[in-house]
C-alpha positions as CSV (number, residue, x, y, z in Angstrom):
1,X,102.9,56.7,113.3
2,X,100.4,54.8,111.5
3,X,100.2,54.6,107.6
4,X,96.7,53.7,106.5
5,X,96.4,51.0,104.0
6,X,95.6,52.9,101.0
7,X,98.6,55.2,101.6
8,X,100.9,52.1,102.2
9,X,99.4,50.8,98.8
10,X,99.9,54.0,97.1
11,X,103.5,54.2,98.4
12,X,104.4,50.6,97.5
13,X,101.8,49.2,94.9
14,X,101.1,45.1,94.8
15,X,101.8,43.2,91.7
16,X,98.2,42.0,90.7
17,X,98.2,38.4,89.3
18,X,94.6,39.0,88.4
19,X,95.2,42.2,86.4
20,X,98.6,41.6,85.2
21,X,96.8,40.9,82.0
22,X,93.8,43.5,81.9
23,X,90.4,42.1,81.6
24,X,89.0,42.2,78.1
25,X,86.6,44.8,76.7
26,X,82.9,44.8,76.6
27,X,82.5,43.2,73.1
28,X,84.9,40.7,73.2
29,X,83.9,39.1,76.9
30,X,80.4,39.4,75.9
31,X,81.3,37.3,72.7
32,X,83.6,35.0,74.7
33,X,81.1,34.4,77.5
34,X,77.9,34.0,75.4
35,X,79.9,31.4,73.3
36,X,80.6,29.5,76.5
37,X,76.9,29.4,77.2
38,X,76.1,28.0,73.7
39,X,78.7,25.3,74.3
40,X,77.6,24.4,78.0
41,X,75.3,23.9,80.5
42,X,75.3,22.7,84.0
43,X,74.0,20.2,85.9
44,X,71.1,22.0,87.3
45,X,69.9,23.4,84.3
46,X,69.6,20.1,83.0
47,X,68.1,18.7,86.1
48,X,65.4,21.4,85.7
49,X,64.7,20.7,82.4
50,X,64.7,16.4,82.9
51,X,62.4,17.4,85.7
52,X,59.8,19.3,83.6
53,X,60.2,17.0,80.7
54,X,61.3,19.8,78.6
55,X,61.2,18.1,74.9
56,X,64.0,18.0,72.5
57,X,67.0,17.3,74.9
58,X,68.7,13.9,74.9
59,X,71.2,13.7,77.8
60,X,74.1,11.4,76.7
61,X,76.4,9.4,79.3
62,X,79.8,8.8,77.2
63,X,81.4,6.7,80.2
64,X,82.1,3.0,80.2
65,X,79.6,0.2,80.9
66,X,81.0,-0.1,83.9
67,X,80.9,3.5,84.8
68,X,77.2,3.5,83.9
69,X,76.3,0.4,86.1
70,X,78.3,2.1,88.8
71,X,75.8,5.0,88.8
72,X,74.1,7.5,86.0
73,X,72.0,10.4,85.7
74,X,68.6,9.5,86.1
75,X,66.9,9.9,82.3
76,X,70.4,9.8,80.4
77,X,71.0,7.0,77.7
78,X,74.4,5.4,77.8
79,X,76.6,5.8,74.3
80,X,80.1,5.4,75.0
81,X,82.2,7.9,73.0
82,X,83.9,5.2,70.7
83,X,80.0,4.3,70.0
84,X,79.0,7.8,68.8
85,X,79.6,7.7,65.0
86,X,77.8,4.3,64.7
87,X,75.2,4.4,66.9
88,X,74.0,8.3,67.4
89,X,71.0,8.0,64.8
90,X,69.4,5.2,66.9
91,X,69.7,6.7,69.9
92,X,69.0,10.8,69.2
93,X,66.3,11.8,67.2
94,X,66.6,14.2,64.5
95,X,66.9,17.7,65.8
96,X,67.5,17.1,69.3
97,X,69.7,19.0,71.3
98,X,72.4,16.4,72.7
99,X,73.9,17.1,76.7
100,X,77.2,14.9,77.0
101,X,78.7,14.0,80.1
102,X,81.5,12.2,81.5
103,X,82.9,11.8,84.8
104,X,83.8,15.1,86.2
105,X,85.8,18.6,85.6
106,X,89.0,16.6,85.7
107,X,87.8,14.1,82.9
108,X,87.6,15.5,79.0
109,X,85.8,12.5,78.0
110,X,82.5,15.1,77.7
111,X,84.0,17.3,75.3
112,X,85.3,14.0,73.2
113,X,81.6,13.1,73.1
114,X,80.7,16.6,72.4
115,X,83.1,16.7,69.2
116,X,81.8,13.2,67.9
117,X,78.1,15.0,68.0
118,X,79.0,18.4,66.4
119,X,80.7,16.6,63.8
120,X,77.7,14.2,62.9
121,X,75.8,17.8,63.0
122,X,73.6,17.4,66.0
123,X,73.4,20.5,68.4
124,X,75.2,19.7,71.2
125,X,76.3,20.9,74.9
126,X,78.6,19.6,77.3
127,X,77.3,19.2,81.0
128,X,80.1,21.4,82.9
129,X,80.9,19.5,86.0
130,X,79.7,15.8,84.8
131,X,78.7,13.0,86.8
132,X,80.8,14.2,89.9
133,X,78.6,17.3,90.3
134,X,75.4,16.1,89.4
135,X,75.7,13.4,92.7
136,X,77.4,16.3,94.7
137,X,74.2,18.5,94.0
138,X,71.9,15.5,95.1
139,X,70.1,15.0,91.9
140,X,68.7,11.2,90.9
141,X,71.3,8.9,90.5
142,X,69.8,5.7,88.4
143,X,71.7,2.0,88.9
144,X,70.0,-1.2,88.2
145,X,68.9,-1.5,91.9
146,X,66.9,1.7,91.4
147,X,67.0,5.6,91.8
148,X,68.2,7.3,94.9
149,X,69.8,10.7,95.7
150,X,72.6,12.0,98.1
151,X,72.4,14.9,100.0
152,X,74.0,18.2,98.4
153,X,77.4,19.2,99.3
154,X,77.3,22.4,101.2
155,X,80.5,23.4,98.8
156,X,78.6,22.9,95.4
157,X,74.8,23.5,96.3
158,X,72.6,25.0,98.5
159,X,71.4,22.3,101.4
160,X,68.3,23.8,101.8
161,X,67.3,22.7,98.3
162,X,66.4,26.0,96.7
163,X,68.2,26.9,93.2
164,X,71.1,29.0,93.6
165,X,69.6,31.7,92.1
166,X,72.2,32.3,89.5
């Protein structure tokens, strides 16, 4: 005699790692996700704003000089985290929204840089994914020898070049 999957589940429930802690209610979830969007932006949105020339945004690469030379977001300014308090006023116009980035999701350098800008009173967001995802999604990378692009990584971006429409 065969047992249907739903009957088997009812007879012996499987513990869920996902629902062991229930999802937040509507109000808490709405506040949480709205807050994340207030603090973070992604590489596609930054690339779109840079390409359209949206005013009032300054993209800051907070990495070392060696990392900057290896390649950086075309249109970004270089301001290592240790220099932000001293040099922010000369690099970021008053009222501009700062977008910080570092190497990638495994690095908290962009978070540290964003904290420095916040302490100085600048509106600031962190570019999630960092330079790693900027490159992996095929956006323009600048070096001393010019600007180039890599093919998008099919695991991070649509290879058609169209936005993911999320």
